[in-house]
C-alpha positions, -999 to +999 in steps of 0.1 A: -662+369-816-629+366-796-648+363-763-668+335-779-635+316-789-619+323-757-649+307-738-648+275-761-612+270-755-615+275-718-644+250-717-623+223-736-595+226-713-617+224-682-631+192-696-597+177-703-586+186-669-615+169-653-611+139-675-575+136-665-583+141-628-609+113-632-585+090-647-558+098-622-582+087-595-584+052-610-555+028-617-551-009-617-528-031-598-516-064-614-487-085-607-452-074-610-440-111-613-453-137-636-481-160-625-472-197-630-496-225-629-497-262-644-516-276-674-552-287-664-553-264-634-569-230-627-554-197-620-565-163-611-551-134-629-549-104-606-563-071-613-578-045-589-588-008-590-567+009-564-594+031-554-616+000-545-645+017-565-673-005-576-666-019-611-703-030-616-711-002-640-678-002-659-668-021-691-642-048-684-620-064-712-592-090-707-571-092-740-542-116-750-523-106-783-551-081-790-576-109-790-606-106-765-604-133-740-632-121-717-656-091-717-680-077-694-706-049-706-726-037-678-756-020-696-763-051-716-757-074-686-736-094-711-705-114-701-686-136-727-655-158-723-632-180-739-648-216-744-664-211-710-630-215-694-629-177-680-650-159-655-650-128-635-658-128-597-692-111-598-692-109-560-660-088-559-669-063-587-684-039-562-650-038-543-631-030-577-618-066-580-617-073-618-595-105-615-599-131-642-604-169-634-589-190-661-598-227-657-585-261-676-551-244-684-535-252-717-499-247-730-514-222-754-528-201-726-491-189-717-485-153-725-491-116-716-527-105-707-541-071-706-566-061-681-586-030-693-615-012-674-635+016-693-654+044-675-677+070-690-648+091-703-616+072-693-599+039-692-571+023-673-551-010-682-523-031-669-504-063-679-502-097-662-478-124-675-489-159-672-465-189-675-479-225-679-460-256-670-466-294-669-446-318-648-444-349-666-442-387-653-411-403-637-388-417-664-395-452-672-366-475-679-366-508-700-336-530-704-335-550-737-309-572-757-307-568-794-300-596-819-262-587-821-260-591-782-259-553-777-277-544-743-298-513-747-315-493-718-343-471-731-357-442-711-392-428-718-411-399-702-439-376-714-462-347-706-437-319-699-438-284-705-416-265-711-392-291-727-369-306-700-333-317-703-324-356-702-291-368-690-277-404-686-254-410-656-234-440-643-235-451-605-203-428-602-222-397-620-203-401-651-224-384-679-230-407-708-256-385-726-232-382-756-234-419-764-272-419-763-298-413-791-327-391-780-360-381-799-385-354-789-422-352-799-450-331-789-488-338-784-512-311-777-481-289-769-466-311-744-432-327-749-425-365-748-388-377-748-376-412-757-339-419-753-317-452-755-282-458-743-260-488-753-243-502-721-215-526-714-205-548-685-188-519-668-222-503-663-238-532-647-237-516-613-262-489-621-275-466-649-297-436-642-320-414-666-321-379-651-345-351-661-337-316-652-368-294-655-377-257-652-355-227-646-348-239-610-335-273-627-358-295-605-342-332-608-360-365-615-343-397-616-348-432-623-320-459-618-316-495-628-292-521-620-284-544-648-286-581-639-253-602-646-271-626-669-277-598-695-238-600-701-231-635-695-252-650-723-244-627-751-244-648-784-217-630-803-194-630-773-181-666-776-152-658-756-174-649-726-191-682-731-158-700-727-146-683-697-179-686-679-179-725-684-142-727-677-146-709-645-176-732-635-155-763-643-123-750-624-147-740-595-161-775-593-127-791-594-112-769-568-141-773-544-142-812-550-104-814-543-105-791-513-137-811-499-121-844-503-088-832-487-105-817-457-131-844-454-102-871-450-082-849-427-107-835-404-145-837-406-149-805-387-129-786-413-154-799-440-182-785-421-164-750-418-158-751-457-194-758-461-207-730-438-183-706-457-199-716-490-233-712-475-223-677-463-210-669-500-244-681-513-263-658-487-242-629-497-251-636-533-289-640-524-286-606-505-273-590-536-300-602-559-325-591-531-308-556-533-320-551-569-356-552-556-365-586-570-380-614-546-369-649-560-392-678-563-383-695-532-386-664-510-420-655-527-433-692-520-421-687-484-441-655-480-473-670-494-472-700-469-478-674-442-511-662-458-534-649-431-572-648-430-578-611-427-614-596-423-622-561-418-638-549-385-667-523-393-666-512-357-631-495-362-643-480-396-644-442-401-681-431-404-675-424-441-663-459-449-685-487-456-675-523-451-691-554-472-709-580-456-681-605-462-658-582-446-632-580-475-641-549-492-643-512-482-653-480-498-654-444-491-690-431-495-679-394-489-705-388-462-708-399-425-728-431-418-751-434-388-727-455-367-720-454-329-690-433-320-668-459-298-633-457-286-623-483-312-635-462-342-612-437-362-630-402-364-603-382-385-582-406-405-604-427-431-589-460-417-606-493-408-587-522-391-585-560-396-607-579-370-579-600-357-546-590-342-510-605-345-484-607-317-462-636-329-453-656-360-453-645-397-483-633-415-491-623-451-520-608-468-526-592-504-548-560-511-562-551-545-559-513-547-567-513-585-558-482-603-566-457-576-546-426-568-544-426-530-544-452-502-528-463-471-517-497-461-499-512-431-503-520-395-510-503-362-505-510-326-535-516-304-521-490-280-520-462-309-544-432-305-572-435-329-590-401-325-580-368-339-553-362-365-525-384-350-491-385-366-490-416-388-452-424-379-437-456-360-432-437-327-470-433-328-476-469-332-483-467-371-462-483-398-477-474-431-468-470-468-489-443-485-500-435-522-509-400-526-515-384-561-495-413-576-465-408-553-454-437-530-441-428-496-429-448-464-442-427-435-410-428-415-396-398-396-386-380-419-408-396-447-391-418-473-401-413-509-402-445-530-395-449-566-408-480-587-410-490-622-449-488-620-475-480-592-487-515-580-524-526-585-521-553-558-500-549-528-485-578-506-480-570-469-457-593-449-455-590-411-429-608-391-436-604-355-408-623-341-383-602-360-404-569-357-404-564-394-430-552-419-424-555-459-445-545-488-444-560-522-457-554-558-477-587-563-477-583-602-439-585-605-429-597-571-410-564-566-399-553-531-415-519-521-402-511-486-394-528-453-397-514-418-368-532-400-371-537-362-394-521-337-427-534-353-439-550-321-469-553-298-504-564-305-507-554-343-538-549-365-538-547-402-547-511-414-565-502-446-575-468-464-593-469-497-586-432-504-612-409-519-621-425-552-653-445-556-640-480-562-637-506-535-605-516-519-605-554-515-585-580-494-577-610-516-588-643-504-561-670-496-554-691-527-561-660-551-524-649-553-512-637-587-489-662-603-454-651-610-448-639-647-420-617-648-394-628-673-363-613-657-371-629-625-371-663-641-339-657-657-325-646-623-337-678-607-320-698-636-288-679-629-290-688-592-295-724-600-266-724-625-243-709-597-254-734-569-246-762-592-212-748-600-205-747-561 
């Protein structure tokens, strides 16, 4: 009897020892650091058997908060996942790789996941932490005037996770956040922030709305300069009206008196005074231009230089298809059967205009619609077209690029561009005599960027429709969009008033 009991105890200890030895042979490696990805993207949660033993015949379970996210049962050849957003890498199971692919990430996917692998009489597990973020849009600034004359700057931004911090700053970096009213809402777990700030005439040089995001406090900032007319014509400030008209009246009297005096004394002195006034007006014009607006007279001057630009299919990358009228181009995502000539681009998806420019001024408009990527600009005839050439001015390329909603001037180094909105129609103005190339948003006549100097040689218009299916179209002369921006009209009226005063 004692011998039988002793045998059973020995057998039990032997089984336990074998089990522990088997379990010790297997362990899982995950990630010591949190895995971070963005909303809408895909991520791989790593989990590997250290022995690289095949996991094809093992049961695999991924859990989150004790809920099954994905499971694999070998004997039943059955695999189940969360809303078809999860999957194992079947081809990697023979090598012990049981990592989980999680697609179409949501905010709710963040958390700690448990990777579990079951053998016949053992199991091992490890933990993997997932952090999900969402980088929202650039803050949008709107200036408005209330009925009581108060000027308000509003800042709106959305689709952030986790919640960012919003700050108001002056051009001297003084923090005005305490004077603002801010509200935060959530949609599908993503944060939207709306904030309004009352401003005074002391703030007219510039107000910035700044977003600080994430543990690293990444900074995204939008800045606006408040036109003087917002403060000049405030209905409740009758004193401001009186001062304005008094200054105009005094200025007229002074200028007339000085003009008559110098005209009688010396005509040359009168001409000098006139030149000084013209210089002052030019300074004021430069100040208006520095805000980004293009005044009406300047815009009309640009359009007088409208050029007849037609695309040259002999220069087009094999994946680009040019329309019969030469005004539209589309990326077909597969090479066409076209001859490979020295004129044709073989790496960059570019097509050039048929004619070149060497002197004078030339202007054309391009309908880029709502696409997320494109290239526009000019290229020198001597620039290299084969291979992945550098798209910088020193290589003969002067280009503004839109990539994933981010505007950039391809200078060296590159220059990021911040606009109130991505343009759907872009105007390009080439001044060969001054060596200058400028880009404009046609909808609101807003200046985008200018390459100053060095834009010389025999130059061809350059176009890239991007990777989307819609066509990029060169607008016909005479189809220019009419000016409709209310703030620009106010700027022009202010300019006219000042000219009358002087």
